[in-house]
C-alpha positions, 0 to 999 in steps of 0.5 A: 537457521537464521530467521528472516524478517518482514516488517509491516505497519499496524498490529497483528491481524492487519491487512499488511500482516495478512498479505505478508503471511500469504506471500512470505509464510516462513518469514517472521512478520514484524509489526511497526507502529508507523510507516516511518518505523517500517522504513527504519526497520529495513534501512537499519537492518532490523528487518530484511523486507517491508510490506507497504500498501501503496494504492487502494481501488476505492480510497486511492493512494495511501498517504505519505508513502509517496513521500517516504519512498524516494528518500528511503534508499530502499528498492521495490522488488515485488508487488502483491494485490489483496482483495480486502475483506472486513468484518464487524466484530465485538466482544464475546456475546455481543449482538449487532443490535447492541452496537452504538460505536464502531472503531477502525482506520479512516480508510476502512470506515470510508469503505464500509459506509453502508453498514454504518448508515444502516445501523446508525453507528458513530464512528471512531478513528483508530490508527489501524484496523487490527488496532481497532479490534484490540481496542474493542477487546481491551474495552470489553464493552458490548456497545463498541465494535470494530471494523477489521480483517477477519483474522483480527477476530481470531487474534483478539478473541472477538465475535464476528457480528457481520461478514464481508461488510465492505461496500464494494466487492472489488475493494483491493489494495496493492502492496509493494515489497521493499528491500535494501538491495535491488533485485531486478529480473532479467529482461524477457522473463515475463511482464515487468513493472518499472517505478520511477520518480522525476522532477520536470524543468520549470519550462512551458510544456515540460511535462508534455514533452517529458512524457512524449517519449513514452508515447512514441516508443509504445510504452504503456504508462499505468500510473502518473501522480504528482505531489509537492516536495520541500513545501514549494508550490512550484517544485513538483515531483512525479511518481510514474509506473510503466510496463516494461524493463529499462534494459529493453530498447523501448523503455530505455529510449523513453527514459533517455528522452525523459532526462532532457526535460527533467532535473532528476530521474530515479528508478525505485524498482524494476520487478515482476508484474503480479498476475492480478494485473492480467485479470 
C-alpha cells in the first residue's frame, strides 16, 4: 500500500499536526520547518496535501499565507476548524510556582495573556508551539515552561501544570487543505465556499464597482482582505471568499461582472463548507 502524506508547518504535537491526524488519520503527517517548506513539499511531490492555518478567531489572519497562496499553484480542496486548547507544561516534577519563563509561538503567547500576567512570567518567542515544548524538554530546567497543545506533553514527556489556559473559550483556527490538483464538488451537493484573488483597476471607485455584482446577485461574501503585492503601495491584491459555486448562476454572474473592473481574477479553490460554519 502506497503511503499518502500530508505536510504541515511545525513540529510533532503542533495544532496543525492535531488537525491533520483528526481528518486524515491514515495518512503520514510530515512536519516542515516553515510554510515555504510545506508548499514546496506538495509542489515538488514529496507530499500529497498540505494542512495550512489561515485564520484565527483571536489573532486574525496567519501572516504570509495570503502571499504564498496565489503564487503557489496549489488549490484549496477542503477546510477544517479546530478549537484551540493550550496547556502550560514543564519538565517532570516541576511546579507552576517554580516557573519563571514561558516559551511559545507569538500567537499562542498573545492568546494566553491572563495566566502569563497572573504568574508574572517572562515570555520567550519560539518558532511554533510544539517546538517550544521540545525546547523545554531539552533544557531540563524546572523554571522554564511551554505553552503548547496537550498532545505535545505526551510526545516530549512533560508534565501539564495547567490546562485550558487560553484567554477565550471560542479560540478557533481555520485550516485549509491544499492539493496540486483542484477537486471541485459538483453544484448542488451542499454548501460550498469559493476562494479567489483579484486586482482592481487603478480607477476611482473600482473596488466599489467590482463588488457590486455580488450584492445584486445575492452572493454572500464572508471574507475580503487586501494586501500589497510587489512592494508597491498602489498595487493592491484582494483575497475574497464567498458562499456558492462558480458553476451556479448567481456566483457565475457576479464573477463575470468582477472581470470588468479588475486586471486579474484567479480562483484558488471551490470546496465544501465545513459544518462548523453552520454553528
